[in-house]
Structures are given as C-alpha cells and as structure tokens.
C-alpha positions in Angstrom: 0.0 0.0 0.0 1.6 3.2 -1.2 1.3 6.8 0.1 -2.1 8.4 -0.7 -1.7 11.9 -2.2 -5.3 12.9 -1.4 -6.3 14.1 2.0 -9.7 14.9 3.5 -10.6 18.5 2.8 -9.0 18.5 -0.7 -11.0 19.6 -3.7 -10.9 16.9 -6.4 -12.3 16.1 -9.8 -13.3 12.6 -11.0 -11.2 11.6 -14.0 -12.9 8.4 -15.2 -16.1 6.5 -14.8 -19.8 7.3 -14.5 -19.2 10.6 -12.6 -16.3 11.9 -14.8 -15.9 15.6 -14.6 -17.7 16.0 -11.2 -15.9 18.1 -8.6 -16.3 18.0 -4.9 -14.6 18.1 -1.5 -13.1 14.9 0.0 -15.0 14.2 3.2 -13.2 11.0 4.3 -10.4 8.8 3.1 -10.2 5.0 3.6 -6.5 4.3 3.5 -6.9 0.5 3.8 -9.2 0.3 0.8 -7.6 3.2 -1.3 -11.0 4.9 -1.5 -12.5 8.3 -0.6 -15.9 9.8 -0.1 -16.4 12.9 -2.2 -19.2 15.4 -1.4 -22.0 15.2 -4.0 -20.3 12.5 -6.1 -21.3 8.8 -6.5 -24.5 9.2 -4.6 -26.5 6.0 -4.0 -30.0 5.4 -2.8 -30.2 3.4 0.4 -33.4 1.7 1.7 -33.6 2.2 5.5 -35.9 0.5 7.9 -37.7 2.6 10.5 -35.5 3.1 13.6 -35.4 5.4 16.6 -33.2 7.8 14.7 -35.3 7.7 11.6 -38.9 6.7 12.6 -40.3 7.1 9.1 -37.7 4.9 7.3 -37.7 5.2 3.6 -35.1 5.8 0.9 -32.1 8.1 1.6 -29.3 9.2 -0.6 -25.7 9.1 0.6 -22.3 9.2 -1.0 -20.5 5.9 -1.7 -16.7 5.6 -1.7 -14.9 6.1 -5.0 -11.4 4.7 -5.8 -8.5 7.2 -5.4 -7.1 6.3 -8.8 -10.2 7.9 -10.3 -9.6 11.2 -8.5 -7.3 14.1 -9.4 -6.5 17.0 -7.1 -7.6 20.5 -8.4 -4.8 23.1 -8.7 -5.9 26.1 -6.5 -4.2 28.5 -9.0 -5.6 27.3 -12.4 -8.6 25.3 -11.2 -7.5 22.3 -13.4 -6.6 18.8 -12.4 -3.0 18.3 -11.3 -0.6 15.7 -10.0 0.9 15.9 -6.6 4.6 16.0 -5.6 6.5 16.3 -2.4 9.5 18.4 -1.5 11.3 19.7 1.6 10.8 23.4 2.5 12.4 24.8 5.6 12.9 21.3 7.0 9.2 20.4 6.4 7.8 18.0 3.9 5.1 19.8 1.8 2.8 18.8 -1.0 3.0 20.8 -4.2 1.1 21.0 -7.5 3.1 19.7 -10.4 1.2 22.0 -12.8 1.8 25.3 -11.1 4.6 24.3 -8.7 2.5 25.9 -5.9 2.4 24.5 -2.3 -0.9 22.9 -1.5 
C-alpha cells in the first residue's frame, strides 16, 4: 500500500467512470481500501428500515466511496486537475502541485 496523495478537505475532480468531470470536496479517506468519499459525487439510494433515529424509514441518498485512482486534485491557482509531488521546504515535507509548482 503506497502513500495516498489525497487528504480529506482537498477539492478533487473525478477523472474516469460514470461521474467523470464531477468536482467535490473529499470528506473521508479510507486508506486501507484506497477509496475516498467525495461530497456530491457517486450518490447511491439506500433503503432504510424505520428506527429510533429515523422513525419514518424510507429511501435516503448518501455518497458511496470512489477509488482514489479515479480522482485528481484540483490546482488552486488554475482550477484544473494536477498531479501531486512532495519536497522539503524549511525542514518540512510539503505537497505541491506539479502543474503550477505551488504548495498545497
């Protein structure tokens, strides 16, 4: 399992698949499965039984995880998809955008 270059809170774009071109904020990253939940992307309908928390029950929509290989970070400068690199600055390891060379 390699290092994941996407963290929660990042803005990403979906590069392939059914939701190609969709943008959203990463809400949670599952490191063990190499997947992430992106806000507003890959929503699925879930049938829920009535419970104390949801007495009505019914069908709810929630985001399903999407594989990290299908996501690309959005460059804050240009607003386009970019790859992520790492470098040392002032003794600290920082992520930077390969497209604009700007620290993320």
